[in-house]
N, C-alpha and C positions, 0 to 999 in steps of 0.2 A: 572360397570356398567352391569347387569344382562343379561342375554336372558332368554326368557320365552319362551317352548315350552306347547302349549297345543295343547290337543287332544280333541278330540269328542266322547262321545262315548254314545251310542243309549241305552237306560235302559229300555225303558217300547216301545212296540208298542200295537195299542188297534183299531178294525176297530171300523167308526161309522157307528150307525145303520142308516143312510142312504149313498148312494153313493158310488167310489170305492173306495176313497183317506186312508191313513192310518194316523194315528195320530200318531204322535213317539213323544217323549220325549229325549233330550239331555242333556246331562250334559258333563263339561268339565272337563278335568283333565290339570296340569299342572305343568310340571317339568323345575326349574329354573338351572342355573348354571352363573357364571362368563364369559362373553363372552373371553372374552384372552382365553379363554383353550375349549373356543366352539366347534374350532374346531376337539380337541382332544377325546373331552367326546359322541360326537354324534353319529361317531360307535356303542360306548356301548353303549347307546340307542337304537340304530338305530335295533341293534343284540336282546335287549332284548324285542322289540317291532314283530320282526322278529319270536324268541318267542313263546312269549305269541300268535301273531298271528295262530302260526304251532298246540299249542296247543290248543285253541279256535276251529279251526279245525278239531280237534279227538275228538271233540262230548262235548265238557263242560258243565256242566247242571250251570243253569243262578242262583248258588251260590257263596256268597266271601270264602266260601273253595276250592269249587275248583277250581277258582280264584287262591287263597293262593297256592294252590298246585302247577299251571303252575307259579304261578312268581316266584316258589322256584325252581321249574325245569329249567327256560328260565335264573332264575343267578346263576345255575352251568355250560345252557352250553356254555353262556356267559363270564365265567371266564376268557380263556384265550384274550378276546377282552377287560375286564373289564384290568387286568396289562399292557396289552398295552397302553389303556386309559390314566392310571398313568403313566406312562411311558413319555411318548407324554405329557400330561399335565405338568409334573416336567419342562423339557425343556424347553417348552414355558416362565413359570413361572423366569426357571433361568434367564431370560432377564429383572426384574425386580427387581433390586441390593436394591428395599426398606421392600422387603422381605423376614423375618426368611425364616429359613427350617420350623418351624413349622407351621407357616402362613402358608407358602405353602402349603403344607401337609393336612393344616386343610381344607383347603381351596378347593383339590382336593378330596375328602373326604364327603367332604360335597356334592362338585356334582355328585363327583359318587354315594351317598346314596341319594341324591333326586331322580337320573332315574330310581333307582334299587325302592322305593316310588312308582311309578306308580302303578304297579301290587297289589299295598295294596291298596291305597287309589281308586283301581277298585272295587277291595275285600268288601271296607265297603260300598259303591255306593250300588252294588250291595246286600249286606246283608239291610241297611237302606230299596231299593225301595220293594224287597221282603218283610221287616218287614210294612213296608206302604199298600202294596198287599192285604197278610193279615189282616193287620186291616181293611180295608177296607170291603172286603171278598172276592175278586178280586185275580187274578194268575198272575203274570210275568214269565209265561213260554211260552217261544220261540214258535213260530211257528214255523212251521215242516212243 
C-alpha cells in the first residue's frame, strides 16, 4: 500500500478585466511512499517542505533554476533528518521478514528520493508555466 501526499502549488495569478477576484491556476504535486514507512519518511518530507518555504520566503524568482537551487539547499539542510528517516524506516521494515535487506534498502531509498523530487517537480512546473507565458506574450511575474 502506498501513501500519497498531494501538495498544491499556485503557479499563476491574473486579475480579471472586471471585478475584484483573482483567477489562480493550481497544479498538484505528489509524493508517494509505502505506508509502512510513512511515519519515518514524513519528518524528512516536512523538513524539505519547510526548507523550501524558507527559500521561497527569501525572495525566490519565479523560475525553475531558482527553485532547483532552493531544492539543493533544502536537501543539504535536511541531511541529518534524512539519515534519521532512513534509520527509522529500516527499523520498521525489519519487522517484515519476507523482504531482503536489499529490498528494504531499495524501498527506503525510493521513498526518500520521492520526497526529494518535490522541488525538482516544482522547478519543472515553473519552467513549463514560464514557457507557456512567454509563448502567449504574458509573464508569470509574482505580484508584489
